[in-house]
C-alpha positions in Angstrom: -21.4 -18.3 23.4 -23.5 -21.0 24.8 -23.3 -24.5 23.1 -27.1 -25.4 23.9 -26.6 -28.8 22.1 -23.6 -29.5 23.9 -24.5 -33.1 26.3 -23.1 -31.2 29.8 -25.4 -28.3 28.7 -28.5 -30.5 28.0 -27.9 -32.5 31.1 -27.6 -29.3 33.1 -31.0 -27.8 31.6 -32.8 -31.4 32.5 -31.8 -30.6 36.4 -32.9 -27.2 36.3 -36.2 -28.5 34.2 -36.8 -31.3 37.1 -36.4 -29.0 39.9 -38.8 -26.4 38.1 -41.1 -28.9 37.2 -41.1 -29.7 41.5 -41.6 -25.9 42.2 -45.1 -25.9 39.6 -46.6 -29.3 41.3 -46.1 -27.5 44.8 -47.7 -24.3 43.4 -50.7 -25.9 41.5 -51.3 -28.5 44.5 -51.7 -25.4 47.0 -54.0 -23.8 44.4 -55.9 -27.1 43.8 -56.0 -27.7 47.8 -57.2 -23.9 49.0 -60.0 -24.2 46.3 -61.2 -27.8 47.2 -64.3 -26.6 49.4 -65.4 -25.2 46.1 -65.4 -28.5 44.3 -66.8 -30.2 47.8 -69.9 -28.0 47.4 -70.8 -29.3 43.9 -69.9 -33.4 45.0 -72.1 -32.4 48.0 -75.0 -31.3 46.3 -75.0 -27.9 48.2 -74.4 -26.5 44.6 -76.6 -27.0 41.6 -74.5 -29.0 38.5 -74.5 -27.3 35.5 -73.4 -28.5 32.2 -70.5 -25.8 32.0 -69.2 -27.1 34.9 -67.7 -30.0 33.5 -65.0 -28.0 31.5 -64.2 -26.8 34.7 -63.3 -30.0 36.7 -62.1 -31.6 33.7 -59.6 -28.7 33.3 -58.3 -29.1 36.9 -57.8 -32.8 37.7 -56.8 -33.3 33.8 -53.6 -31.3 34.6 -53.3 -32.4 38.0 -52.7 -35.8 36.6 -50.6 -34.8 34.3 -47.9 -33.0 36.6 -48.0 -36.0 38.8 -47.2 -38.2 35.6 -44.3 -35.5 35.2 -43.6 -35.7 39.0 -43.4 -39.7 38.2 -41.0 -39.7 35.2 -38.1 -37.4 36.7 -38.1 -39.4 40.4 -38.8 -42.9 38.5 -35.2 -44.8 39.8 -36.1 -48.3 37.4 -36.6 -48.8 34.1 -40.2 -48.1 32.9 -41.9 -47.3 29.0 -40.6 -43.6 29.3 -41.9 -43.2 25.7 -45.8 -44.4 27.2 -45.8 -42.2 30.1 -44.4 -39.2 28.4 -47.1 -39.4 25.5 -49.5 -39.6 28.8 -48.2 -36.5 29.9 -48.3 -34.8 26.7 -51.9 -35.8 26.0 -52.8 -34.4 29.3 -50.8 -31.5 29.3 -52.6 -30.5 25.6 -55.9 -31.4 27.0 -55.5 -28.8 30.2 -54.2 -26.0 27.8 -57.8 -26.9 25.4 -59.8 -26.8 28.4 -58.9 -23.5 29.7 -59.5 -21.5 26.5 -62.9 -23.4 26.3 -63.8 -21.9 29.8 -62.3 -18.7 29.0 -64.3 -18.5 25.9 -67.4 -19.5 27.7 -67.3 -16.2 29.8 -67.3 -15.0 26.2 -70.2 -16.5 24.7 -72.2 -15.7 27.8 -71.3 -11.7 27.9 -72.6 -11.9 24.0 -75.7 -13.6 25.0 -75.0 -16.6 22.9 -75.4 -14.9 19.8 -75.0 -17.3 16.6 -72.1 -15.2 14.9 -70.0 -15.9 18.1 -71.1 -19.1 19.3 -70.6 -21.0 15.6 -66.7 -19.1 14.9 -65.8 -20.1 18.4 -66.7 -23.7 18.3 -65.1 -23.8 14.8 -62.1 -22.5 16.4 -62.2 -24.8 19.2 -62.6 -27.7 17.1 -59.6 -26.7 15.1 -57.5 -26.0 18.3 -57.9 -29.8 19.8 -57.4 -31.3 16.3 -54.3 -29.4 17.0 -53.7 -30.5 20.5 -54.4 -34.3 19.9 -52.5 -34.1 16.9 -49.8 -36.9 17.8 -47.0 -37.1 19.7 -44.6 -34.6 19.4 -42.1 -35.7 21.8 -39.6 -38.6 22.2 -38.3 -40.2 25.4 -36.1 -42.8 26.4 -34.4 -44.3 29.0 -31.0 -43.9 29.9 -29.1 -45.7 32.5 -27.7 -43.4 35.6 -30.1 -40.3 34.3 -33.9 -42.0 34.0 -36.3 -41.0 31.4 -34.9 -38.3 29.4 -36.3 -36.5 26.6 -34.4 -37.2 23.5 -36.6 -35.3 20.8 -39.4 -32.6 20.1 -41.1 -31.5 17.0 -40.5 -27.8 17.9 -42.1 -26.9 14.7 -45.5 -28.4 15.0 -45.8 -27.7 19.1 -44.8 -23.8 18.1 -48.0 -23.6 15.5 -50.2 -25.5 18.5 -48.9 -22.6 21.2 -49.4 -19.8 18.4 -52.8 -21.0 17.8 -53.6 -21.0 21.7 -52.2 -17.9 22.2 -54.3 -16.4 18.9 -57.3 -17.8 20.4 -56.6 -16.6 23.9 -56.2 -13.0 22.0 -59.0 -13.3 20.3 -61.8 -14.2 23.4 -59.9 -11.3 25.5 -60.7 -8.8 22.2 -64.2 -10.1 22.0 -64.7 -9.7 26.1 -62.9 -6.5 26.3 -65.2 -4.8 23.2 -68.5 -6.2 24.4 -67.8 -5.1 28.2 -66.3 -1.5 26.7 -69.1 -1.1 24.1 -72.6 -2.9 25.7 -74.6 -1.3 23.1 -78.0 0.4 23.7 -78.7 -1.2 26.7 -78.5 -0.3 30.5 -76.0 0.6 32.4 -73.5 -2.1 33.1 -74.6 -4.3 36.3 -72.1 -5.2 39.0 -71.3 -8.6 37.8 -70.5 -7.4 34.5 -68.2 -4.8 36.0 -66.2 -8.2 37.6 -65.7 -9.8 34.7 -64.3 -6.1 33.5 -62.2 -5.0 36.2 -60.2 -8.2 37.1 -61.7 -10.8 34.4 -59.8 -9.4 31.5 -56.5 -9.7 33.8 -57.1 -13.7 33.4 -57.0 -13.2 29.8 -53.5 -11.2 29.3 -52.3 -13.8 31.7 -53.3 -16.9 29.8 -51.9 -15.0 26.5 -48.7 -14.1 27.9 -48.1 -17.6 29.2 -48.7 -18.8 25.4 -46.8 -16.3 24.2 -43.8 -17.2 26.2 -44.1 -20.9 25.5 -44.0 -19.9 21.8 -41.1 -18.1 22.2 -38.6 -21.0 23.7 -40.2 -23.2 21.1 -39.0 -21.1 18.2 -35.7 -20.5 19.5 -35.2 -24.5 19.8 -32.2 -24.1 21.7 -32.4 -27.9 22.7 -35.0 -30.9 23.9 -35.1 -29.2 27.1 -35.4 -25.9 26.6 -37.8 -26.0 23.4 -40.4 -27.4 25.7 -39.5 -25.7 29.4 -41.8 -23.1 29.1 -45.0 -25.7 28.2 -46.0 -26.8 31.7 -46.3 -23.2 33.2 -48.3 -22.2 30.5 -50.7 -25.0 31.0 -51.0 -24.3 34.8 -51.4 -20.4 33.8 -54.1 -20.8 31.9 -55.5 -23.4 34.1 -55.2 -21.4 37.1 -56.7 -18.2 35.9 -59.5 -20.0 33.6 -60.7 -22.0 36.6 -60.2 -18.9 39.1 -62.6 -17.1 36.5 -65.0 -19.8 36.7 -65.3 -19.3 40.7 -65.2 -15.6 40.7 -68.2 -15.8 38.7 -70.0 -18.5 40.4 -68.8 -17.1 43.6 -70.6 -13.6 43.2 -73.5 -13.2 45.0 -75.9 -10.3 45.8 -77.9 -9.7 49.1 -80.8 -8.1 47.2 -82.6 -8.3 43.6 -81.0 -6.7 40.7 -83.0 -5.2 37.9 -82.8 -8.0 35.2 -83.7 -7.2 31.6 -84.0 -9.4 28.7 -80.9 -7.7 27.3 -77.5 -8.5 27.5 -76.6 -8.2 31.0 -80.0 -10.1 31.9 -78.5 -13.0 30.4 -74.4 -12.4 31.5 -72.8 -15.9 32.4 -76.8 -17.9 32.9 -76.7 -19.7 29.8 -80.6 -19.2 30.3 -83.3 -17.0 28.8 -83.4 -13.6 31.0 -86.2 -12.5 32.8 -88.9 -10.7 30.5 -89.8 -7.4 33.0 -89.2 -6.6 36.6 -92.9 -5.5 36.6 -94.9 -8.2 37.5 -98.7 -6.9 37.4 -100.8 -9.0 39.7 -104.9 -8.2 39.2 -106.8 -8.1 42.3 -110.2 -9.5 41.1 -112.0 -9.5 44.7 -111.8 -5.5 44.1 -113.5 -5.0 41.2 -116.5 -2.6 41.0 -117.4 0.2 39.6 -114.1 2.2 40.0 -112.5 -0.2 38.0 -110.1 -3.0 38.3 -107.1 -2.7 41.4 -103.7 -3.7 39.7 -100.7 -4.0 42.5 -97.2 -4.0 40.9 -93.9 -5.7 42.4 -91.0 -3.9 41.6 -87.4 -5.1 41.8 -85.1 -2.5 42.6 -81.2 -3.1 42.6 -80.0 -3.5 46.6 -77.7 -1.1 48.1 -75.5 -3.6 49.5 -74.0 -7.0 47.9 -71.5 -9.4 48.9 -68.4 -10.4 46.6 -66.4 -13.4 46.8 -63.1 -14.1 45.7 -61.6 -17.1 44.0 -61.2 -19.2 47.4 -65.0 -18.1 48.0 -64.0 -15.3 50.8 -65.9 -12.2 51.1 -63.7 -9.4 49.8 -66.0 -6.7 49.5 -70.0 -6.1 50.9 -71.7 -6.5 53.9 -71.8 -10.3 55.2 -74.8 -11.9 53.9 -77.8 -12.7 56.5 -80.1 -15.6 55.6 -82.8 -14.2 57.8 -83.0 -10.8 55.5 -83.0 -12.9 52.6 -86.0 -11.4 50.0 -84.5 -12.3 46.3 -86.3 -14.9 44.9 -85.1 -18.5 43.6 -84.8 -17.1 39.9 -82.1 -14.8 41.1 -80.2 -16.5 43.5 -79.3 -19.6 40.9 -75.7 -19.2 39.9 -74.7 -18.6 36.7 -73.8 -21.9 35.6 
């Protein structure tokens, strides 16, 4: 049987941890770079910035800074304050996990049309989640000549509690979202936007849940200080990637024609604003008022037969290519869901 606490075993695990972190850094940089055009559209003003995007940008770049800090800790060749560096990495990594859960919970709040009995409990759960994530320093690191910065101690119990809470939180928003999309109640049939969330959006929730589950298992095993946290970074990366992809998918989803909007759950899905009260807008023609009565002109918006659907990188994956010259949708209907 392997003696996980033997010095040679911990040293081997440390080498594996270092190589694994470099692979994860490369993976995340690739994900960040391939979706950078989406961020640039907000920076240049091509897309209107809305407040939920604060959590999206914070999630992406806080995790990037944390991974850069981990890379520095693994490659530094001269003595530094390892404890301060690992404290920075831990706080930023935990913040990325918390922001990923917020981004996913915002989808759930939007699906439930911001009902107070959904918003208030989720806000309370988010605050409790952050109280655990920012509880304090849960690991210790020191400079060892010939080895560099080395993790010497971890508080595996509190780390496990934090990740169990994160896992339970992700599972709750998964159930709430799935329930509302599967059983929408006495409302119109699901729109294509809601079907988008139902078809692939729930997969993102499942991935976030499983990544935190794996991290929790390693921490509960508590094999040694390295193996206890080896799955933490993959959990943070997986949660961040799926949460940010969910935001981009829903923001890039565009119709080429007006869709029927009603003052129901689906009329406000992911919009965080009041839905249209009616799609039939009567216009009185007073110039033709005579003995025959008042002529009423009706403007009716109908669901389009073609539409465009984008992937997380902004590429067209379904529908006809949008022709700006044939645009008939109003500014209200083409506003992004944020």
